[in-house]
C-alpha positions in Angstrom: 108.0 43.3 102.0 109.9 45.2 104.9 106.3 45.8 106.4 105.9 41.9 106.2 109.4 41.3 108.0 108.5 43.8 110.7 105.1 42.4 111.2 106.1 38.6 111.3 108.8 39.6 113.7 106.2 41.3 116.2 104.1 38.3 116.3 106.9 36.1 117.0 108.1 38.1 119.7 104.3 38.5 121.1 103.8 34.9 121.2 106.9 34.2 122.7 105.9 36.4 125.7 102.5 34.4 126.4 104.5 30.8 125.9 104.7 29.2 129.4 108.6 28.8 130.3 109.4 25.5 131.6 112.7 24.0 133.0 113.6 20.3 133.6 115.8 19.0 136.1 116.9 15.4 136.0 116.2 14.9 140.2 113.5 17.5 140.8 111.6 17.3 137.3 109.7 19.8 135.2 109.1 23.3 136.4 107.1 26.2 134.9 107.7 29.7 135.7 105.0 31.9 137.1 106.2 35.7 137.9 109.6 35.2 139.8 109.1 31.5 141.0 109.4 28.0 139.6 106.5 25.4 140.4 106.7 21.6 139.6 104.7 20.4 137.3 104.2 17.3 139.4 104.7 16.8 143.2 107.2 14.6 145.2 105.6 12.3 147.5 103.1 15.0 147.7 105.2 17.7 148.5 105.4 20.9 146.0 108.9 22.5 145.9 108.9 26.0 144.8 111.9 27.6 143.4 112.9 31.0 143.1 115.0 31.9 140.1 115.5 34.0 136.4 113.1 34.1 133.7 115.3 31.5 132.4 115.4 28.7 135.1 115.6 28.4 138.8 118.6 29.6 140.5 121.4 27.2 141.1 121.2 27.8 144.8 117.6 27.2 145.0 117.8 23.8 142.9 120.8 22.6 145.2 118.9 23.4 148.5 115.7 22.0 147.2 117.5 18.5 146.4 119.0 18.7 150.1 115.5 19.1 151.4 114.0 16.3 149.6 116.7 13.8 150.4 115.1 13.6 154.0 112.1 16.2 154.4 110.1 14.5 157.0 112.6 15.7 159.8 112.2 19.4 158.9 108.6 18.9 158.4 108.3 17.7 162.1 110.6 20.9 163.3 108.1 23.1 161.6 105.3 21.6 162.8 106.2 21.7 166.3 107.3 25.2 165.9 103.6 26.1 164.7 101.8 24.1 167.3 104.1 26.0 170.0 102.8 29.6 168.6 99.9 31.0 170.2 98.3 32.9 167.4 98.8 29.5 165.3 96.9 27.7 167.8 94.1 30.2 167.4 94.3 30.2 163.5 94.2 26.5 163.3 91.5 25.4 166.1 88.4 24.1 164.6 90.0 24.1 160.7 91.5 20.5 160.9 95.0 19.2 160.9 97.9 20.7 159.6 98.8 19.6 156.0 102.3 20.0 154.8 102.1 21.2 151.3 106.1 21.4 150.8 108.8 23.8 150.6 109.5 27.3 149.1 113.4 27.5 148.1 114.9 31.2 147.8 117.8 32.2 145.7 119.7 33.2 149.0 119.2 29.6 150.4 116.9 30.1 152.4 113.6 28.2 152.4 110.2 27.9 154.1 107.9 25.0 155.0 104.4 25.6 153.7 101.3 24.3 155.5 97.6 24.5 154.7 94.8 23.1 156.6 92.6 20.1 156.2 89.3 21.9 156.6 90.2 25.4 155.1 92.7 24.5 152.0 93.1 28.3 151.4 94.8 28.9 154.7 98.5 29.3 154.4 100.9 28.7 157.3 104.4 29.3 156.4 107.5 28.5 158.8 110.6 30.4 157.5 114.1 28.6 158.3 117.3 30.5 158.9 120.6 28.8 160.0 118.6 25.4 159.5 116.0 26.4 162.5 112.5 27.6 162.1 112.5 31.2 163.1 108.8 32.8 162.6 105.5 31.9 161.7 103.5 33.8 159.0 99.6 33.1 158.9 97.6 34.1 156.0 94.4 33.5 153.9 
């Protein structure tokens, strides 16, 4: 009998590890956890907002920042795009690969965030613009 109880306990713990963790926010919607980040099940107006957090839920700081960003995202997107276009390495990276496409934001527990872009003719391209104190501070290019 004891062996049966132990097997049942082990199985329930094993299957609990493989289950996708989800979180629901009344304003932001449903999120699924992958590693240390929470990704939206659906995008808001085509924008994805990824949130950093614990295994149980996104951090309260990242949720609060995401809500603020989505109140009026267009201004930040314009600023980030202008910052990318002013960067000589980014110009070279973008050349011939179509227009910048804003994929959304990544928000960290620290309250910092990035505006994330791809390219119309190169969807795997990643152009990330970290913001510090409300202003863009770098351009990160990746594939």
